[in-house]
BASE-760499 format. One record per residue: x, y, z negated of N, C-alpha, C in turn; residue in three letters; residue number from 1. Coordinates in Angstrom, 3 decimals. Atoms other than C-alpha are relative to their C-alpha. Layout:
<nodes>
<node n_c1="X" n_c2="Y" n_c3="Z" ca_c1="X" ca_c2="Y" ca_c3="Z" c_c1="X" c_c2="Y" c_c3="Z" resn="ALA" resi="NUM"/>
...
</nodes>
This chain:
<nodes>
<node n_c1="1.444" n_c2="-0.089" n_c3="-0.116" ca_c1="109.279" ca_c2="128.040" ca_c3="-78.189" c_c1="-0.455" c_c2="1.271" c_c3="-0.731" resn="MET" resi="1"/>
<node n_c1="0.474" n_c2="-1.224" n_c3="0.640" ca_c1="107.502" ca_c2="131.337" ca_c3="-78.941" c_c1="-0.802" c_c2="-0.304" c_c3="-1.280" resn="PRO" resi="2"/>
<node n_c1="0.663" n_c2="0.145" n_c3="1.295" ca_c1="106.040" ca_c2="131.849" ca_c3="-82.417" c_c1="-1.493" c_c2="-0.290" c_c3="0.155" resn="ILE" resi="3"/>
<node n_c1="1.440" n_c2="0.207" n_c3="-0.143" ca_c1="102.422" ca_c2="132.021" ca_c3="-81.182" c_c1="-0.330" c_c2="-1.428" c_c3="0.448" resn="ASP" resi="4"/>
<node n_c1="0.222" n_c2="1.392" n_c3="-0.415" ca_c1="102.736" ca_c2="128.592" ca_c3="-79.503" c_c1="0.196" c_c2="-0.954" c_c3="-1.175" resn="ARG" resi="5"/>
<node n_c1="-0.232" n_c2="0.823" n_c3="1.191" ca_c1="104.148" ca_c2="127.090" ca_c3="-82.707" c_c1="-1.207" c_c2="0.103" c_c3="-0.926" resn="VAL" resi="6"/>
<node n_c1="1.167" n_c2="-0.211" n_c3="0.856" ca_c1="101.255" ca_c2="128.595" ca_c3="-84.652" c_c1="-1.213" c_c2="-0.780" c_c3="0.516" resn="SER" resi="7"/>
<node n_c1="1.125" n_c2="0.744" n_c3="-0.591" ca_c1="98.695" ca_c2="127.092" ca_c3="-82.244" c_c1="0.198" c_c2="-1.495" c_c3="-0.213" resn="VAL" resi="8"/>
<node n_c1="-0.282" n_c2="1.422" n_c3="0.178" ca_c1="100.407" ca_c2="123.698" ca_c3="-82.439" c_c1="-0.231" c_c2="-0.419" c_c3="-1.456" resn="ARG" resi="9"/>
<node n_c1="0.214" n_c2="0.299" n_c3="1.424" ca_c1="100.371" ca_c2="123.807" ca_c3="-86.265" c_c1="-1.489" c_c2="-0.045" c_c3="-0.310" resn="VAL" resi="10"/>
<node n_c1="1.442" n_c2="-0.023" n_c3="0.244" ca_c1="96.679" ca_c2="124.731" ca_c3="-86.276" c_c1="-0.669" c_c2="-1.241" c_c3="0.583" resn="GLN" resi="11"/>
<node n_c1="0.573" n_c2="1.211" n_c3="-0.611" ca_c1="95.826" ca_c2="121.872" ca_c3="-83.886" c_c1="0.328" c_c2="-1.237" c_c3="-0.828" resn="ARG" resi="12"/>
<node n_c1="-0.410" n_c2="1.138" n_c3="0.818" ca_c1="97.815" ca_c2="119.412" ca_c3="-85.997" c_c1="-0.778" c_c2="-0.022" c_c3="-1.302" resn="THR" resi="13"/>
<node n_c1="0.746" n_c2="-0.091" n_c3="1.247" ca_c1="96.110" ca_c2="120.630" ca_c3="-89.151" c_c1="-1.446" c_c2="-0.454" c_c3="0.212" resn="ARG" resi="14"/>
<node n_c1="1.376" n_c2="0.400" n_c3="-0.291" ca_c1="92.653" ca_c2="120.208" ca_c3="-87.561" c_c1="-0.085" c_c2="-1.504" c_c3="0.239" resn="LYS" resi="15"/>
<node n_c1="-0.030" n_c2="1.433" n_c3="-0.274" ca_c1="93.590" ca_c2="116.717" ca_c3="-86.338" c_c1="0.125" c_c2="-0.780" c_c3="-1.317" resn="ARG" resi="16"/>
<node n_c1="-0.173" n_c2="0.672" n_c3="1.293" ca_c1="94.747" ca_c2="115.728" ca_c3="-89.840" c_c1="-1.276" c_c2="0.084" c_c3="-0.826" resn="CYS" resi="17"/>
<node n_c1="1.247" n_c2="-0.138" n_c3="0.734" ca_c1="91.544" ca_c2="117.088" ca_c3="-91.376" c_c1="-1.056" c_c2="-0.942" c_c3="0.566" resn="GLN" resi="18"/>
<node n_c1="0.972" n_c2="0.886" n_c3="-0.632" ca_c1="89.463" ca_c2="115.116" ca_c3="-88.870" c_c1="0.278" c_c2="-1.455" c_c3="-0.391" resn="ARG" resi="19"/>
<node n_c1="-0.361" n_c2="1.364" n_c3="0.377" ca_c1="91.357" ca_c2="111.885" ca_c3="-89.613" c_c1="-0.326" c_c2="-0.234" c_c3="-1.470" resn="VAL" resi="20"/>
<node n_c1="0.290" n_c2="0.143" n_c3="1.427" ca_c1="91.025" ca_c2="112.481" ca_c3="-93.356" c_c1="-1.498" c_c2="-0.119" c_c3="-0.247" resn="ALA" resi="21"/>
<node n_c1="1.442" n_c2="0.085" n_c3="0.211" ca_c1="87.282" ca_c2="113.041" ca_c3="-93.100" c_c1="-0.549" c_c2="-1.330" c_c3="0.525" resn="SER" resi="22"/>
<node n_c1="0.424" n_c2="1.301" n_c3="-0.500" ca_c1="86.908" ca_c2="109.862" ca_c3="-91.027" c_c1="0.389" c_c2="-1.107" c_c3="-0.970" resn="GLN" resi="23"/>
<node n_c1="-0.484" n_c2="1.023" n_c3="0.924" ca_c1="88.906" ca_c2="107.904" ca_c3="-93.595" c_c1="-0.672" c_c2="0.082" c_c3="-1.365" resn="ALA" resi="24"/>
<node n_c1="0.634" n_c2="-0.156" n_c3="1.303" ca_c1="86.960" ca_c2="109.247" ca_c3="-96.581" c_c1="-1.029" c_c2="-1.098" c_c3="-0.207" resn="ALA" resi="25"/>
<node n_c1="0.938" n_c2="1.058" n_c3="0.314" ca_c1="85.051" ca_c2="106.462" ca_c3="-98.230" c_c1="0.422" c_c2="-1.369" c_c3="0.478" resn="GLY" resi="26"/>
<node n_c1="-0.443" n_c2="1.303" n_c3="-0.482" ca_c1="87.018" ca_c2="103.675" ca_c3="-96.550" c_c1="0.757" c_c2="-0.777" c_c3="-1.073" resn="LEU" resi="27"/>
<node n_c1="-0.713" n_c2="0.638" n_c3="1.102" ca_c1="89.155" ca_c2="102.974" ca_c3="-99.621" c_c1="-0.653" c_c2="0.447" c_c3="-1.291" resn="LEU" resi="28"/>
<node n_c1="0.625" n_c2="-0.336" n_c3="1.272" ca_c1="87.427" ca_c2="102.806" ca_c3="-102.961" c_c1="0.410" c_c2="-1.032" c_c3="-1.025" resn="SER" resi="29"/>
<node n_c1="-0.372" n_c2="0.935" n_c3="1.041" ca_c1="87.881" ca_c2="101.109" ca_c3="-106.259" c_c1="-0.669" c_c2="0.336" c_c3="-1.311" resn="GLY" resi="30"/>
<node n_c1="0.552" n_c2="-0.193" n_c3="1.336" ca_c1="86.819" ca_c2="100.743" ca_c3="-109.839" c_c1="0.993" c_c2="-0.538" c_c3="-1.014" resn="ALA" resi="31"/>
<node n_c1="-0.852" n_c2="0.447" n_c3="1.096" ca_c1="88.861" ca_c2="100.509" ca_c3="-113.003" c_c1="-0.900" c_c2="-0.678" c_c3="-1.019" resn="ILE" resi="32"/>
<node n_c1="0.812" n_c2="0.781" n_c3="0.935" ca_c1="87.411" ca_c2="97.791" ca_c3="-115.195" c_c1="0.484" c_c2="0.177" c_c3="-1.436" resn="GLU" resi="33"/>
<node n_c1="-0.537" n_c2="-0.119" n_c3="1.356" ca_c1="89.767" ca_c2="98.171" ca_c3="-118.165" c_c1="1.389" c_c2="0.610" c_c3="0.026" resn="ALA" resi="34"/>
<node n_c1="-1.342" n_c2="-0.496" n_c3="0.322" ca_c1="92.727" ca_c2="100.182" ca_c3="-119.384" c_c1="0.066" c_c2="-0.074" c_c3="-1.516" resn="ILE" resi="35"/>
<node n_c1="-0.013" n_c2="0.149" n_c3="1.448" ca_c1="93.671" ca_c2="99.108" ca_c3="-122.860" c_c1="1.371" c_c2="-0.379" c_c3="-0.523" resn="GLU" resi="36"/>
<node n_c1="-1.204" n_c2="0.361" n_c3="0.723" ca_c1="96.417" ca_c2="98.601" ca_c3="-125.384" c_c1="-0.370" c_c2="-1.141" c_c3="-0.931" resn="GLU" resi="37"/>
<node n_c1="0.303" n_c2="1.188" n_c3="0.791" ca_c1="96.488" ca_c2="95.185" ca_c3="-127.038" c_c1="1.118" c_c2="-0.267" c_c3="-0.995" resn="LEU" resi="38"/>
<node n_c1="-0.972" n_c2="0.365" n_c3="1.027" ca_c1="98.228" ca_c2="94.284" ca_c3="-130.287" c_c1="-0.146" c_c2="-1.486" c_c3="-0.286" resn="ASP" resi="39"/>
<node n_c1="-0.016" n_c2="1.434" n_c3="0.284" ca_c1="99.175" ca_c2="90.633" ca_c3="-130.659" c_c1="1.178" c_c2="-0.287" c_c3="-0.927" resn="ARG" resi="40"/>
<node n_c1="-1.075" n_c2="0.193" n_c3="0.975" ca_c1="101.145" ca_c2="90.055" ca_c3="-133.822" c_c1="0.871" c_c2="1.242" c_c3="-0.053" resn="GLY" resi="41"/>
<node n_c1="-0.934" n_c2="-1.126" n_c3="0.028" ca_c1="104.245" ca_c2="92.252" ca_c3="-133.705" c_c1="0.189" c_c2="0.627" c_c3="1.374" resn="ASP" resi="42"/>
<node n_c1="-0.180" n_c2="-0.493" n_c3="-1.370" ca_c1="104.046" ca_c2="92.780" ca_c3="-129.939" c_c1="-1.208" c_c2="0.823" c_c3="0.445" resn="ALA" resi="43"/>
<node n_c1="1.057" n_c2="-0.834" n_c3="-0.568" ca_c1="102.056" ca_c2="95.399" ca_c3="-128.047" c_c1="0.019" c_c2="-0.170" c_c3="1.512" resn="THR" resi="44"/>
<node n_c1="0.151" n_c2="0.212" n_c3="-1.441" ca_c1="100.738" ca_c2="94.927" ca_c3="-124.510" c_c1="-0.921" c_c2="1.055" c_c3="0.594" resn="TYR" resi="45"/>
<node n_c1="0.890" n_c2="-0.884" n_c3="-0.750" ca_c1="99.125" ca_c2="97.156" ca_c3="-121.895" c_c1="-0.729" c_c2="-0.853" c_c3="1.026" resn="ALA" resi="46"/>
<node n_c1="0.805" n_c2="0.770" n_c3="-0.958" ca_c1="96.295" ca_c2="95.818" ca_c3="-119.715" c_c1="-0.696" c_c2="0.952" c_c3="0.960" resn="ARG" resi="47"/>
<node n_c1="0.723" n_c2="-0.734" n_c3="-1.036" ca_c1="94.909" ca_c2="97.143" ca_c3="-116.444" c_c1="-0.750" c_c2="-1.012" c_c3="0.856" resn="LEU" resi="48"/>
<node n_c1="0.827" n_c2="0.839" n_c3="-0.862" ca_c1="92.026" ca_c2="95.482" ca_c3="-114.624" c_c1="-0.740" c_c2="0.935" c_c3="0.953" resn="ALA" resi="49"/>
<node n_c1="0.623" n_c2="-0.885" n_c3="-0.989" ca_c1="90.711" ca_c2="97.003" ca_c3="-111.388" c_c1="-0.396" c_c2="-0.791" c_c3="1.242" resn="ALA" resi="50"/>
<node n_c1="0.440" n_c2="0.545" n_c3="-1.277" ca_c1="89.020" ca_c2="96.292" ca_c3="-108.076" c_c1="0.219" c_c2="1.051" c_c3="1.073" resn="THR" resi="51"/>
<node n_c1="-0.197" n_c2="-0.887" n_c3="-1.140" ca_c1="90.037" ca_c2="97.842" ca_c3="-104.746" c_c1="-0.773" c_c2="-0.553" c_c3="1.193" resn="LEU" resi="52"/>
<node n_c1="0.761" n_c2="0.389" n_c3="-1.189" ca_c1="87.833" ca_c2="97.790" ca_c3="-101.641" c_c1="0.483" c_c2="0.800" c_c3="1.196" resn="LEU" resi="53"/>
<node n_c1="-0.301" n_c2="-0.647" n_c3="-1.273" ca_c1="88.824" ca_c2="98.566" ca_c3="-98.073" c_c1="-1.170" c_c2="-0.310" c_c3="0.914" resn="LEU" resi="54"/>
<node n_c1="1.206" n_c2="0.193" n_c3="-0.787" ca_c1="85.752" ca_c2="99.115" ca_c3="-95.921" c_c1="0.204" c_c2="0.435" c_c3="1.438" resn="GLN" resi="55"/>
<node n_c1="0.023" n_c2="-0.392" n_c3="-1.406" ca_c1="85.243" ca_c2="99.272" ca_c3="-92.187" c_c1="-0.934" c_c2="1.194" c_c3="0.150" resn="ARG" resi="56"/>
<node n_c1="0.885" n_c2="-1.154" n_c3="-0.201" ca_c1="83.525" ca_c2="102.362" ca_c3="-90.740" c_c1="-1.493" c_c2="-0.347" c_c3="-0.040" resn="PRO" resi="57"/>
<node n_c1="1.426" n_c2="0.379" n_c3="0.042" ca_c1="80.253" ca_c2="100.390" ca_c3="-90.498" c_c1="-0.462" c_c2="-0.342" c_c3="-1.417" resn="ASP" resi="58"/>
<node n_c1="0.363" n_c2="0.241" n_c3="1.389" ca_c1="80.336" ca_c2="99.842" ca_c3="-94.280" c_c1="0.289" c_c2="-1.412" c_c3="-0.489" resn="GLY" resi="59"/>
<node n_c1="-0.312" n_c2="1.365" n_c3="0.427" ca_c1="81.258" ca_c2="96.160" ca_c3="-94.309" c_c1="1.384" c_c2="-0.030" c_c3="-0.654" resn="SER" resi="60"/>
<node n_c1="-1.248" n_c2="0.098" n_c3="0.752" ca_c1="84.063" ca_c2="95.117" ca_c3="-96.632" c_c1="1.033" c_c2="-0.777" c_c3="0.813" resn="VAL" resi="61"/>
<node n_c1="-1.087" n_c2="0.642" n_c3="-0.735" ca_c1="87.312" ca_c2="94.331" ca_c3="-94.809" c_c1="0.931" c_c2="-0.747" c_c3="-0.949" resn="ALA" resi="62"/>
<node n_c1="-0.912" n_c2="0.596" n_c3="0.961" ca_c1="89.351" ca_c2="93.540" ca_c3="-97.920" c_c1="-0.446" c_c2="0.377" c_c3="-1.398" resn="LEU" resi="63"/>
<node n_c1="0.296" n_c2="-0.247" n_c3="1.412" ca_c1="88.620" ca_c2="93.190" ca_c3="-101.617" c_c1="1.136" c_c2="-0.619" c_c3="-0.802" resn="ARG" resi="64"/>
<node n_c1="-1.090" n_c2="0.510" n_c3="0.826" ca_c1="91.384" ca_c2="92.831" ca_c3="-104.190" c_c1="-0.317" c_c2="0.308" c_c3="-1.456" resn="HIS" resi="65"/>
<node n_c1="0.212" n_c2="-0.138" n_c3="1.446" ca_c1="90.728" ca_c2="92.228" ca_c3="-107.893" c_c1="1.305" c_c2="-0.347" c_c3="-0.695" resn="ASP" resi="66"/>
<node n_c1="-1.164" n_c2="0.381" n_c3="0.783" ca_c1="93.547" ca_c2="92.266" ca_c3="-110.376" c_c1="-0.214" c_c2="0.326" c_c3="-1.466" resn="PHE" resi="67"/>
<node n_c1="0.065" n_c2="-0.152" n_c3="1.447" ca_c1="93.952" ca_c2="91.984" ca_c3="-114.113" c_c1="1.397" c_c2="-0.325" c_c3="-0.519" resn="ASP" resi="68"/>
<node n_c1="-1.396" n_c2="0.178" n_c3="0.412" ca_c1="97.505" ca_c2="92.499" ca_c3="-115.356" c_c1="0.177" c_c2="0.413" c_c3="-1.458" resn="GLU" resi="69"/>
<node n_c1="-0.379" n_c2="-0.317" n_c3="1.376" ca_c1="98.784" ca_c2="92.441" ca_c3="-118.922" c_c1="1.515" c_c2="-0.093" c_c3="-0.073" resn="THR" resi="70"/>
<node n_c1="-1.465" n_c2="-0.033" n_c3="0.075" ca_c1="102.380" ca_c2="93.467" ca_c3="-119.567" c_c1="0.441" c_c2="0.504" c_c3="-1.369" resn="ARG" resi="71"/>
<node n_c1="-0.489" n_c2="-0.461" n_c3="1.302" ca_c1="104.467" ca_c2="93.980" ca_c3="-122.692" c_c1="0.441" c_c2="1.457" c_c3="0.048" resn="PRO" resi="72"/>
<node n_c1="-0.438" n_c2="-1.395" n_c3="0.137" ca_c1="105.150" ca_c2="97.516" ca_c3="-123.897" c_c1="1.251" c_c2="0.029" c_c3="-0.870" resn="CYS" resi="73"/>
<node n_c1="-1.163" n_c2="-0.128" n_c3="0.878" ca_c1="108.393" ca_c2="98.682" ca_c3="-125.449" c_c1="-0.448" c_c2="0.354" c_c3="-1.421" resn="PRO" resi="74"/>
<node n_c1="0.374" n_c2="-0.337" n_c3="1.375" ca_c1="108.390" ca_c2="99.076" ca_c3="-129.242" c_c1="-0.137" c_c2="1.512" c_c3="-0.181" resn="PRO" resi="75"/>
<node n_c1="0.218" n_c2="-1.422" n_c3="0.277" ca_c1="107.176" ca_c2="102.399" ca_c3="-130.625" c_c1="1.242" c_c2="0.605" c_c3="-0.638" resn="ALA" resi="76"/>
<node n_c1="-1.093" n_c2="-0.739" n_c3="0.618" ca_c1="109.770" ca_c2="105.002" ca_c3="-131.559" c_c1="-0.591" c_c2="1.219" c_c3="-0.680" resn="THR" resi="77"/>
<node n_c1="0.561" n_c2="-1.183" n_c3="0.673" ca_c1="109.328" ca_c2="108.032" ca_c3="-133.841" c_c1="-0.382" c_c2="1.137" c_c3="0.957" resn="PRO" resi="78"/>
<node n_c1="0.306" n_c2="-1.066" n_c3="-0.957" ca_c1="109.320" ca_c2="110.318" ca_c3="-130.781" c_c1="-1.275" c_c2="-0.282" c_c3="0.784" resn="ALA" resi="79"/>
<node n_c1="1.204" n_c2="0.400" n_c3="-0.727" ca_c1="106.464" ca_c2="108.373" ca_c3="-129.201" c_c1="-0.991" c_c2="-0.614" c_c3="-0.988" resn="ARG" resi="80"/>
<node n_c1="0.980" n_c2="0.513" n_c3="0.956" ca_c1="103.326" ca_c2="107.857" ca_c3="-131.241" c_c1="-0.630" c_c2="-1.302" c_c3="0.470" resn="SER" resi="81"/>
<node n_c1="0.575" n_c2="1.224" n_c3="-0.528" ca_c1="102.013" ca_c2="105.152" ca_c3="-128.925" c_c1="1.021" c_c2="-0.681" c_c3="0.894" resn="SER" resi="82"/>
<node n_c1="-1.006" n_c2="0.676" n_c3="-0.810" ca_c1="104.189" ca_c2="102.490" ca_c3="-127.317" c_c1="-0.372" c_c2="-0.131" c_c3="1.475" resn="PRO" resi="83"/>
<node n_c1="0.402" n_c2="0.166" n_c3="-1.398" ca_c1="102.181" ca_c2="102.409" ca_c3="-124.075" c_c1="-0.255" c_c2="1.327" c_c3="0.660" resn="CYS" resi="84"/>
</nodes>
C-alpha cells in the first residue's frame, strides 16, 4: 500500500477515535469519598471509599457502584516513612 494511502487511513482512524472519545466523555464519572491511613493498635490499614457512575447519553444513570474497602498495610521500614 502506498505511503499516502496509509497516511490517509491513519488520519481517518485518528478522527474516528477522537469522535468516539468525545461522545464517551462524561459517561463515566466518579467521586472519591475517602483515602486514609488508619492506625488500629499495632496494625496500619489503608481505606478507599468511592462512587462510580456509568451514565447513558441521555444523562440517566445506567450503573452506580459504591465501595468502601479497608485493607492492611505492610509494616513500616526505615526506607519507607509511611507504610501505605
